[in-house]
N, C-alpha and C positions, 0 to 999 in steps of 0.2 A: 034275599036282598038286604044288605047291611046298610044301616043308617048311621051316618057319622054326625054327631051333634057338634055344632060350632062352639068355639070357646070365645066368650066375650069378656072383655076387661072393662071395668068401670073406673073412671077417674074420680078420686075423692073430691067433694065440693070444696071450693076455696074457703079459707078461714073467714067467716063473716065479721070477726072482730076487727075493727079498724086499728091500724098501727098508729100509736100516739107517740108524742115526744118531740122535742125541738129538732128542727132540721135547718141546716145552713142554706141560705139562699144562694143560688148560683146565677150565672149570666142569663140563662134561659128564663129563670123566674123574674129577674129584673126587667128583661125585655118584655115579658108578658104583662107585667104590672104597668109599664110605660105605655104599651099599646092599649091596654084596657082604660087607662086614664084618658088617652086621646079620644077613644070611642065614646066615653061617657061624659066628656066635658060639655058644659053649657055653651051652645052655639052663640048666645048673646054675650057670654063672658068667657071667651077662649083663654087657654093657658097663656100666661105672660111669656113673651119671647125670651126674656132673661132667665126665667125659671126653667123654661123648656131647654134652653142651651145648657144650663147648669146640670139638668138631669142627664142630657146626652153626654156631657163631659164626665159625669159620675159613672155612667155606663162604660165609657171608653176607658176610664181609669180602672174600673173593675176588671175589664177584659185584659188590659195590659198587666195588671197585678197577677191575674191567674196564669197568664203565659209566662211571666217572669218566675213565678213559683215553680211552674212545670220545668222550665229550663234549668233552674237552680237545682231541682231534685235530680234531673238527668245528669247534670254536671257532677253532683255529689256521688251518684251511683257509679259514674265512669271513674271518678277518682278512687272510690273504694275498690272497684274491680282492678284498677291499675296497681294499686298498692298491694292487693292480694297476690297478683302475679309477680310483683317485685320481690315478695317474700319467698316465693317458691325455691329460688336457689339456696335458701338457708336450710332446706330439708336435708338431713344427713350431716350437717355441720355441727361441730362441737362449740358450745357457747358457755360463757361464764357470766354469772350474775350474783349479786349480793343477796342471796336468799338461802336459808338453812334447808337445802334439799339435796338428796342423794339419789342417783338413778341406778337401779339394780338391773343388770342384764344377765349376761352369762359370765360368771366369774366374779372376782372381788370388785367391790365398788369403792372408788376413791372419795374421800371427804377432805376438802380443803378448808382451812380456817387460818385466821391470823391472830397473833397474840401481841398485845401492846408492850408486854415485858416478859421476861422469863417466868415460866410457870413450873412449880414443883409437881403439880398434879393437874391433869386434864381429864374430865369425864364427858363422854359423848353418849347421849341417849337417843336411840333411833325409834321413831314412832310410825305407826301405820296410818292409813287414811282416817281411821276412827280415833286417832291420837292415843292408841294403846301402846304401851312400851313393848318394843320388839327385841331390842338388844341394848345392852349397856357396855361401853368400851372404856377402859381406864388406861391412861398413859402417864408416865412419870418423866420429869426432867425435860420439858419442852422449851425450846429457845424462842425468843421474841421474833416476830415476823411471820412469814407464811410457813405453815406446817401442813402435812398431809397424813391422813390415817387411812387404813384399809379396813373395809367391812367385808367379811367373807360371805355375806348373804344369808347367814343363819341367825335364828333367834337365840334366846338365852338357853333354850333346851337342846340346841344343836339341830333344829329342824330347818331345812332350806325354805326360804321365803320366796313367794312368787315375784317375778319380774315386775318392775314398776317404779314409781317415784315415791320416795319416803321423805318425811320431815325429820329433822334431828335438832336436839337441844345440846348446847355445849356450855360447860362451866369449868372455870380454871381458878386455881389459887396459887399464891406464891409460897415461899418457905415459911413465912409467918402466918399463913392461913388466910391472908387477905385476898379478896377476889381480884382477878386479873381481867381487864377488859378484852373481850374477844369479838371477832368479826367473822361471820360465816361466808363462804364462797362456794356456790354450786357449780359443778361441771356437768353439763347436760348435753345430750344429743337431740337435735330437733327431729321430730317424727312427722310433722305436717304443718299445715296452715289451717286455722279454724276461725270462722266468723263468730264473734261474740258481741252482742248488743250493737250490731251493725258495723263493727270494726274488725279488721283482720288482725289476728294475733298468731304467734308461733305456738305450736302444740308440742308438748313433751309428754307423751302418753295422755293421761287424763288432765294434766296440768297445762294451763295456758300462760304464756309469757308475753309481756309487753315488749315490743322491739326496742323501745327506749330504755328498758331496764338492762340490756346487754352491756357488759363492760369489756368483753373480749370475745373474738370469734377465731376459731382455729379450723 
């Protein structure tokens, strides 16, 4: 005859150490304090009517404040969710913004920039996410206004770089060697919508973009 022993589990004893620290009083706490005050008042010296009414008014105000805060939070959550869905049609769209970024996918990546005046020499330095130099591009005889350069997606050694968003630096000089004012313009494809610090933003790979920063949508 086989004997099967039962398996018993034991529940660990609760932590005897009391939890300390300040705690915010809520509606229930206020009501309990008010009831306790009424129970323990001196029958010969009952609570003054004016004081009692003031305490009831304070309780009512606390209750209304709590409900208003809850309604306000619900409204903010609904607005955030609505804005997030509003941004969904932007996924897959081509956007432009004034940031020195270039998006490498399959094939050459375009870099757009503006020159305040004609430049004899323009140098573009492409950086990875660790801000290490990936590639240096040199151009001569660029005209004032918008210009576009092409990066073949390779580093200075000819090695293909992985797809992603890269930062770039641009420097330009005129024929006398004086610096020329430049302005960078990124051309990026939106890949998704991402919540960041409670706010919906457009995602381009690992980079997030404020919708208000967009200057053009294609």
